[in-house]
C-alpha positions as CSV (number, residue, x, y, z in Angstrom):
1,M,-94.4,88.6,2.9
2,K,-98.0,87.3,3.3
3,R,-98.6,83.7,4.1
4,Q,-102.1,82.2,4.0
5,V,-104.1,79.1,3.8
6,I,-107.1,79.5,1.4
7,I,-109.9,77.2,1.8
8,V,-111.9,76.9,-1.6
9,M,-115.6,76.9,-0.6
10,T,-118.0,74.3,-2.1
11,G,-119.2,75.3,-5.4
12,K,-116.2,77.5,-6.3
13,S,-113.1,76.6,-8.2
14,P,-109.4,77.3,-7.1
15,L,-109.2,79.2,-10.4
16,D,-112.1,81.4,-9.5
17,I,-110.2,82.2,-6.1
18,L,-107.1,82.9,-8.1
19,A,-108.9,85.4,-10.4
20,E,-110.5,87.1,-7.3
21,M,-107.1,87.6,-5.6
22,G,-106.0,89.6,-8.6
23,R,-102.6,91.3,-8.1
24,N,-102.0,89.4,-4.7
25,A,-101.4,86.2,-6.8
26,R,-99.3,87.8,-9.3
27,K,-96.0,87.3,-7.8
28,A,-96.7,84.6,-5.2
29,W,-95.7,81.1,-4.6
30,I,-99.0,79.2,-4.9
31,Y,-99.6,75.7,-3.8
32,F,-102.6,73.2,-4.3
33,D,-103.2,70.5,-2.0
34,N,-104.4,66.9,-3.4
35,T,-108.2,68.0,-3.0
36,C,-107.6,71.0,-5.1
37,K,-105.6,69.1,-7.8
38,H,-108.3,66.4,-8.1
39,Y,-111.0,69.1,-8.4
40,L,-109.0,70.8,-11.1
41,E,-108.4,67.5,-12.9
42,K,-112.0,66.7,-13.0
43,E,-113.0,70.3,-14.0
44,A,-110.4,70.6,-16.7
45,N,-111.4,69.9,-20.5
46,S,-108.0,68.1,-21.0
47,K,-105.1,67.0,-18.8
48,M,-101.5,65.6,-19.4
49,W,-98.7,64.5,-17.5
50,K,-95.4,65.7,-19.0
51,W,-91.9,65.4,-17.4
52,G,-93.4,65.5,-13.8
53,S,-95.7,68.3,-14.5
54,L,-99.6,68.2,-15.0
55,N,-100.8,70.3,-17.7
56,L,-104.5,71.4,-17.5
57,D,-106.6,73.1,-20.1
58,W,-110.1,74.6,-20.3
59,V,-111.8,75.9,-23.2
60,E,-113.4,79.2,-23.5
61,T,-116.9,79.7,-22.1
62,E,-119.3,82.5,-21.4
63,K,-117.8,82.8,-18.0
64,I,-113.9,82.3,-18.4
65,P,-111.5,82.7,-21.3
66,A,-109.5,79.7,-22.5
67,T,-107.0,78.8,-19.8
68,S,-104.0,76.5,-19.4
69,I,-102.2,75.8,-16.2
70,K,-99.1,73.8,-15.1
71,L,-98.8,72.1,-11.8
72,Q,-95.5,70.6,-10.6
73,K,-95.5,68.0,-7.6
74,C,-93.1,69.3,-5.1
75,V,-93.7,67.5,-1.8
76,S,-96.1,64.7,-0.8
77,G,-99.6,66.0,-1.2
78,L,-98.8,69.7,-2.7
79,Y,-98.5,70.8,-6.1
80,E,-96.7,74.2,-7.1
81,L,-98.4,76.4,-9.7
82,I,-95.8,76.8,-12.2
83,E,-97.5,78.6,-15.2
84,V,-100.9,80.2,-16.0
85,D,-101.9,81.1,-19.5
86,S,-105.3,82.9,-19.0
87,G,-106.9,86.3,-19.6
88,Y,-108.4,86.5,-16.2
89,I,-105.6,85.3,-13.8
90,E,-102.7,87.4,-13.1
91,F,-99.9,85.2,-12.2
92,T,-96.0,85.2,-12.9
93,R,-93.9,82.7,-11.0
94,P,-91.4,84.7,-9.0
95,P,-87.8,83.9,-8.4
96,Y,-87.3,81.5,-5.6
97,N,-85.7,84.2,-3.5
98,D,-88.4,86.8,-4.0
99,P,-92.0,85.9,-3.6
100,E,-94.6,88.6,-2.4
101,G,-96.6,85.9,-0.7
102,I,-97.2,82.3,-0.3
103,F,-100.6,80.8,-0.5
104,F,-101.7,77.1,0.1
105,F,-105.1,76.1,-1.3
106,T,-107.4,73.4,0.0
107,M,-111.1,72.5,-0.8
108,Q,-113.7,72.8,2.0
109,K,-114.3,69.3,3.3
């Protein structure tokens, strides 16, 4: 199983990196730290906390299709990617005993 910390460079979005990862992100456990969560909250067109999950939505643009993600706070400072609804990101949350990789995202400081 692949384990990796991914540093999102200035000027990039964590969603762009997920899209670039393609099949590598498809059946992985993906975690965002606080810096990524804050970036995504600022970037999203709408956000809503519901039952301990953060739902973020983006409207379709010339660059990306409409996108929705759901993050679940799991431990202090980390948020697990639970769900993605997008035409450009391949992601299906794997069972807890069978991920193909574990990726931790943080923004460049």
